[in-house]
NUZA-757082 format. One record per atom (N, C-alpha, C): residue in three letters; x, y, z. Coordinates in steps of 0.2 Angstrom, whole numbers, plus 5000, padded with zeros to 4 digits. Layout:
ALAXYZ
...
% end
This chain:
MET458646354849
MET458246334855
MET457646384856
ARG457146364859
ARG456546404860
ARG456346404867
ALA456146464870
ALA455946474876
ALA455146494876
ARG454746454879
ARG454046464879
ARG453846514885
ILE453746574884
ILE453646634889
ILE453146674886
ARG452746704891
ARG452246754890
ARG451846744884
GLY451546674883
GLY451146664878
GLY451446654871
THR452046654870
THR452346644864
THR453046604864
GLU453346594859
GLU454046564859
GLU454546604856
ILE455046614860
ILE455646654858
ILE456246614856
PHE456446624850
PHE457046594848
PHE457646624851
PHE458146584854
PHE458746604856
PHE459346554855
ASP459946584855
ASP460546544853
ASP461046564858
VAL461446524860
VAL461946534865
VAL462646524862
GLU463146564863
GLU463846554861
GLU464346564867
GLY464746514868
GLY465146514873
GLY464946484880
ALA465346464884
ALA465246434890
ALA465246484896
SER464846474901
SER464846524906
SER465346504912
LEU465546434912
LEU466046414916
LEU466646384912
VAL467246404913
VAL467846384909
VAL468346364914
PRO468846314913
PRO469346294917
PRO469846354918
ASP470046364924
ASP470546414926
ASP471046384931
GLY471546354929
GLY472046324934
GLY471646264937
ASP471646264944
ASP471346214948
ASP470646234950
ARG470346284947
ARG469646304948
ARG469246314941
MET468646334942
MET468246354936
MET468146434937
ARG468146464931
ARG468046534931
ARG467346544928
GLU466946594931
GLU466246604929
GLU466346674925
LYS466046674919
LYS466046724914
LYS465346754915
PRO465246824914
PRO464546854914
PRO464246834908
THR463546834908
THR463146814902
THR462846884899
ALA462946894893
ALA462746954889
ALA462146934885
PHE461646974885
PHE461046974880
PHE461147024875
LEU461147004868
LEU461247044863
LEU460547064860
ILE460347124860
ILE459647134859
ILE459647174852
HIS459347144847
HIS459347174840
HIS458847224839
GLY458947264834
GLY458647324832
GLY458047304827
GLY457847364824
GLY457247354819
GLY456747414821
PRO456147394824
PRO455947324824
PRO455847294817
GLY455747224817
GLY455747194810
GLY456347164808
ALA456847164812
ALA457447134810
ALA457547064814
ASP458147044815
ASP458246984819
ASP458946984822
HIS459146934825
HIS459846934829
HIS460446924824
THR460346894818
THR460846874814
THR461346924812
GLY461246994813
GLY461647044812
GLY462247044817
TYR462147014822
TYR462647014828
TYR463146954826
LYS462946904823
LYS463346844822
LYS463946864818
GLU464446824819
GLU465146834816
GLU465446894820
THR465146954819
THR465547014822
THR465647004829
CYS465146984833
CYS465146984840
CYS465446924843
THR465646874839
THR465946814841
THR466546824846
PRO467046874845
PRO467546884849
PRO467346894856
LEU466746924857
LEU466546944864
LEU466446874868
ALA466346824865
ALA466246754868
ALA466846734872
GLU467446764871
GLU468046754875
GLU467946784882
ARG467546834883
ARG467446864889
ARG466846854892
MET466346844888
MET465646834890
MET465246774887
GLN464846744890
GLN464346704887
GLN463846744883
LEU463746734877
LEU463246774873
LEU462646734872
VAL462046774873
VAL461446744871
VAL461146794866
TYR460946764860
TYR460646804855
TYR459946784855
PHE459446824853
PHE458746804853
PHE458346854848
ASP457846824846
ASP457346864841
ASP456746894845
HIS456646954844
HIS456046984847
HIS455346944845
ARG454846944849
ARG454246904847
ARG454046924840
GLY453846874837
GLY453546884830
GLY454046904825
GLN454646904827
GLN455246924822
GLN455746864821
GLY456046864816
GLY456646814815
GLY456346744815
ARG456646704820
ARG456446634821
ARG455946624827
SER455746684830
SER455246674835
SER454546664832
SER454146644836
SER453446624834
SER453046694832
LYS452646684827
LYS452246744825
LYS451646744831
THR451446804832
THR450946814837
THR450546874835
ASP450046904840
ASP449646964838
ASP450147024837
ALA450047054832
ALA450447104830
ALA450447164835
GLN449847174838
GLN449747224843
GLN450247214849
LYS450547154850
LYS451047134855
LYS451747154853
TYR451847174846
TYR452447194844
TYR452647264847
HIS452747264853
HIS452747334856
HIS453347334861
LEU453647394862
LEU454247404866
LEU454047374873
ASP453547384876
ASP453347364883
ASP453347284883
ASP453047254878
ASP453147184877
ASP453847154877
ASN454247184873
ASN454847164872
ASN455247174878
VAL455147224882
VAL455447224889
VAL455247174893
GLU454647154893
GLU454447104898
GLU454647034895
ASP454747024889
ASP455046964886
ASP455746954888
LEU456147014888
LEU456847004890
LEU456846984897
GLU456447014901
GLU456546994908
GLU456246924909
ALA455746904905
ALA455546834906
ALA456046784903
LEU456446804898
LEU456946754896
LEU457546754901
ARG457746804904
ARG458246804909
ARG458046754915
GLU457346764917
GLU457146714922
GLU457146644919
HIS456946634913
HIS456846564910
HIS457546534910
LEU458046574909
LEU458746544909
LEU459046534916
GLY458746564921
GLY458946554928
GLY459546604929
LEU459546654926
LEU460146704927
LEU459946754932
GLU460446774937
GLU460346824942
GLU460346894939
SER460846914935
SER460946974932
SER461346964925
ILE461147004920
ILE461447004914
ILE461847064912
VAL462247054907
VAL462547114903
VAL462047124898
SER461847184897
SER461247194892
SER461547244887
ILE461647214881
ILE461947254875
ILE461347264870
GLY461147324869
GLY460647344864
GLY460847394859
THR460647374853
THR460847414847
THR460247444844
SER460247514842
SER459647544839
SER459047534843
TYR458547504840
TYR457947484844
TYR458047444850
GLY458547394849
GLY458747354854
GLY459047394860
GLY459347454859
GLY459547494864
GLY458947524868
MET458347534865
MET457847564868
MET457547514873
VAL457447454870
VAL457247394874
VAL457747384880
ALA458347384879
ALA458847374885
ALA458847434890
MET458747494887
MET458647554892
MET458047544896
ALA457447534893
ALA456847524897
ALA456947464902
HIS457147414900
HIS457247354904
HIS457647374910
ALA458247404909
ALA458747414915
ALA458447464919
ALA457947514917
ALA457647554921
ALA457147524926
ARG456747474922
ARG456147444926
ARG456347384930
TYR456947354928
TYR457147294932
TYR457947304934
PRO458047354938
PRO458747374939
PRO459247314942
LYS458847274946
LYS459247214949
LYS459447164944
SER459147164938
SER459247114933
SER459847134928
VAL460147184929
VAL460647204924
VAL461247224928
SER461847194926
SER462447214929
SER462847264926
HIS462747264919
HIS463147314915
HIS462647324909
LEU462647394907
LEU462147414901
LEU462547444896
VAL462547414890
VAL462847444884
VAL462347474879
LEU462247534877
LEU461747564873
LEU462147584867
ILE461947564861
ILE462347574855
ILE461847604850
VAL462047664847
VAL461747704842
VAL460947704843
THR460747734849
THR460047724850
THR459747794852
ALA459147804855
ALA458847864857
ALA458347844862
ALA458147894866
ALA457747884872
ALA457047914870
HIS456847944865
HIS456247974863
HIS456147984856
SER455447994854
SER455247994847
SER455548054843
GLY455848104846
GLY456148154843
GLY456648134837
LEU456848074837
LEU457348044832
LEU456948044825
VAL456348044825
VAL455948034819
VAL456048094815
LYS455848154818
LYS455948224814
LYS456648234812
ARG457148214817
ARG457848224815
ARG458048184810
ALA457848124810
ALA458048074804
ALA457748104797
GLN457148124797
GLN456848154791
GLN457348214789
GLU457548254793
GLU457948314792
GLU458648294789
ILE458948244792
ILE459548214790
ILE459548184783
ALA459048144782
ALA458848114775
ALA458848164770
ALA458448214771
ALA458348264766
ALA459048304765
GLU459448314770
GLU460148344769
GLU460648304765
ARG460648234767
ARG461148194764
ARG460948144759
GLY460348134759
GLY460048074754
GLY459948094747
THR459948044743
THR459748044736
THR458948054736
ALA458748064730
ALA458048074729
ALA457648004731
GLU457947954729
GLU457647884731
GLU457747874738
GLN458247894741
GLN458347874749
GLN457847924752
ILE457747984750
ILE457248024753
ILE456547994753
LYS456347964747
LYS455747934746
LYS455647874750
GLN456247834751
GLN456147774755
GLN456047794763
CYS456347844765
CYS456247874772
CYS455547894773
GLU455247924768
GLU454547934768
GLU454147874768
ASN454347824765
ASN453947764765
ASN453947724772
LEU454547734775
LEU454647704782
LEU454147734787
PHE454147804787
PHE453647834792
PHE452947844790
ALA452847824783
ALA452147824781
ALA451847754782
GLY452247704784
GLY451947644785
GLY451847604778
ARG452247624773
ARG452147594766
ARG452547534765
LEU453047514770
LEU453447454769
LEU453047394772
ASP452547374768
ASP452147324771
ASP452247254769
THR452747244765
THR452947174763
THR453747164764
PRO453947104765
PRO454647084766
PRO455047114760
GLU454747114754
GLU455147134748
GLU455247214748
LYS454747244751
LYS454847314752
LYS455347334757
VAL455347294762
VAL455847314768
VAL456547294765
LEU456647244762
LEU457247224759
LEU457547284754
ARG457047304750
ARG457247364745
ARG457447424749
PHE457047434754
PHE457247494759
PHE457947484761
ASP458147424764
ASP458747414766
ASP459347424761
GLU459147404755
GLU459647404750
GLU459747474748
VAL459247514747
VAL459347584745
VAL459647624750
MET459447614757
MET459647654762
MET460347634765
GLY460647584762
GLY461247554765
GLY461847604765
PRO461947644760
PRO462447694760
PRO462347754766
LEU461747764768
LEU461547814773
LEU461747774780
TYR461547714780
TYR461647674787
TYR462447664788
SER462847654783
SER463547634784
SER463947684781
HIS464447714785
HIS464947764782
HIS465447734778
LYS465547664778
LYS465947624774
LYS465647574771
TYR465147594767
TYR464647544764
TYR464947494759
ASP464847434761
ASP465147374756
ASP464547344753
ARG464347354747
ARG463747324744
ARG463747254744
ALA464247214743
ALA464247144743
ALA464147114750
LEU464447144755
LEU464347114762
LEU463647134764
ALA463447184762
ALA462747204764
ALA462247154761
ARG462347134755
ARG461947094751
ARG461947024755
VAL462447004757
VAL462546934761
VAL462146944768
GLY462246994771
GLY461847004777
GLY461147004777
ARG460847034771
ARG460147034770
ARG459946964769
ALA460346934765
ALA460146864763
ALA460046814770
ARG460446824774
ARG460446784781
ARG459846804785
GLY459646864785
GLY459146884790
GLY458446874788
ILE458046884793
ILE457246874791
ILE456946934793
VAL456546974789
VAL456247034791
VAL455547024792
CYS455247064796
CYS454547064798
CYS454247134797
ALA453847144791
ALA453547204789
ALA453047224795
ASP452647184797
ASP452147204802
ASP452447234808
ALA453047204811
ALA453347234817
ALA453647304815
LEU453947314809
LEU454147374807
LEU453647434807
ARG453047414804
ARG452547464803
ARG452247474810
GLN452147424814
GLN451847444821
GLN452347494825
ALA452947494823
ALA453347544827
ALA453447604824
TRP453547614817
TRP453747674814
TRP453147704809
GLY452647664808
GLY452147694804
GLY451747744808
PRO451247774804
PRO450747824808
PRO450447794814
GLY450447824819
GLY450147794826
GLY450647744829
GLY451247724826
GLY451647674828
GLY451947694835
PHE452147644839
PHE452247654846
PHE452947694847
LEU453347694842
LEU453947734842
LEU453847804840
ARG453247824838
ARG453147894836
ARG452947944842
ASP452847914848
ASP452747954853
ASP453047924860
PHE453547884859
PHE453847854866
PHE454247904869
ASP454347894875
ASP454847944879
ASP455147904885
LEU455747884885
LEU456047854890
LEU456447894895
ARG456447964893
ARG456848004897
ARG456748014904
PRO456048004906
PRO455948004913
PRO456147944917
GLU456347894914
GLU456547834917
GLU457347824917
LEU457647864914
LEU458347864914
LEU458747864921
GLY458447904925
GLY458747914932
GLY458647844936
TRP458247804934
TRP458147744937
TRP458647684936
ILE459047694931
ILE459547644929
ILE460147644934
ALA460247594937
ALA460747584942
ALA461447554939
ALA461347514934
ALA461947484931
ALA462447524928
PRO463147514929
PRO463647554925
PRO463447544917
THR463447604914
THR463147614907
THR463747644903
LEU463747604897
LEU464247624892
LEU463747644886
ILE463847704883
ILE463447724877
ILE463947744871
LEU463747704866
LEU464147714860
LEU463747744854
ALA464047804852
ALA463647844846
ALA464147844840
ALA463747854834
ALA464147864828
ALA464047934825
ARG464547964823
ARG464548034821
ARG464148044815
HIS464147994810
HIS463747994804
HIS463047964804
ASP462847944810
ASP462147914811
ASP461647954808
TRP461247924804
TRP460647974801
TRP460047964805
ILE459947904808
ILE459247884811
ILE459247894819
SER459847884822
SER459947894829
SER460547944830
ALA460448004828
ALA461048054827
ALA461348054834
PRO462048074834
PRO462448074841
PRO462148114846
GLU461748164845
GLU461448214850
GLU460948174854
PHE460648114852
PHE460248074856
PHE460648034861
SER461248014859
SER461647974864
SER461948024869
GLU462048084867
GLU462248134872
GLU461748154877
GLU461148154875
GLU460548164879
GLU460448104884
ILE460548044882
ILE460547984886
ILE461047994891
HIS461648004889
HIS462248014894
HIS462048064899
GLY461748114897
GLY461548164903
GLY461048144907
GLY460648094905
GLY460148074909
GLY460248014914
ILE460847974912
ILE461047914916
ILE461647934920
PRO461547944927
PRO462147964931
PRO462747914930
GLY463347944929
GLY463947904929
GLY464047864923
SER463647874918
SER463747844911
SER464347864908
ASP464547824903
ASP465147844899
ASP464947844892
LEU465147894888
LEU464947904881
LEU465547914877
ARG465547874871
ARG466047874867
ARG465747874860
VAL466047924856
VAL465747934849
VAL466247914844
PHE466047864840
PHE466447844834
PHE466447884828
GLU466947914827
GLU467047964822
GLU466947944814
GLU467047874813
GLU467047854806
GLU466547804805
SER465947814809
SER465447764808
SER464747794807
GLY464347764804
GLY463647774803
GLY463247734808
HIS462547724807
HIS462147684811
HIS462447614811
ALA462647584806
ALA462947524805
ALA463647514808
ILE463647534815
ILE464347544818
ILE464747484819
PHE464347424819
PHE464747354819
PHE465047344813
ALA464847374807
ALA465147364801
ALA465647414799
ASP465547474802
ASP466047524800
ASP466647524805
GLU466647514811
GLU467147514816
GLU467147454821
PRO467147394818
PRO466947334822
PRO467447324828
GLN468147324826
GLN468547314832
GLN468547364837
GLY468447424835
GLY468347474841
GLY467747464845
VAL467247444842
VAL466647434846
VAL466747374851
LEU467047324848
LEU467147264852
LEU467647274858
ASP468147314856
ASP468647334862
ASP468347374867
ALA467847424865
ALA467547464870
ALA467047424875
ILE466747374872
ILE466247334876
ILE466647284880
SER467247254877
SER467647204881
SER467947244887
GLY468247304886
GLY468547344891
GLY468047364897
PHE467447374895
PHE466947404899
PHE466647344904
VAL466547284901
VAL466247234905
VAL466847194909
VAL466947204915
VAL467447174919
VAL467147144925
TYR466947074924
TYR466647044929
TYR466746964928
GLU467146934932
GLU467346864932
GLU467446844939
ARG467246784940
ARG467346754947
ARG467646684946
ARG468046664951
ARG468346594951
ARG467946554956
LEU467746494954
LEU467346454958
LEU467646384960
% end
């Protein structure tokens, strides 16, 4: 399905009903938006793993503008602020009052900024392996130098130098860096995941390359504006969004809950999927009988 919003077309997909039979009445489930990372990735990494959440929530998957199956547009619009406005416009397009906002990695940055700028639009906020400011770049470079092979260190340099300028180079980056992203790396499963997804080199470079918008962003002043109950999930072995960044977000959002997964890297859904799903399901408690 496609939503024509803000001068572009956003691809989205829905899993599960919002109204389900419950005895002699209907029960309303909350609607959750799953916000993918990257930039330059797509929503497909959530599929299969997140399907069990559809028992508790209606799930809306979507691709950021210019990425995945969404329409290509001006690369200058591949920006955090545009992604935030697209998220709000999609919520309005679907006629939803408030959503459960689940963002992973870069998707967590989008979810964080959206919840701060549109507090009435979010009933629950889940931030997964993410960060609130550009300090993660220097820290990621340090961790790659400490833990990585020579080839992984080179790929890290390529990312931040803006040299990942074709889909083939992005896929090669993903392949080489896989063991740093996942604490329980499965090469065969990772290959299948890469084959399913669609990568966008332009969006990646706009964010992480020299002068990219993630090289100087800072959401920390906005954290106190977030009104929704917030769950923060961090991974102990995360190389690109180290757990100290989740701890910092936790300190900035009053009443938030922080959980650190000890056996996970940045690919937390691959490393400890059941634990992550259980944490989200237990956190989102909102159902009405109509």
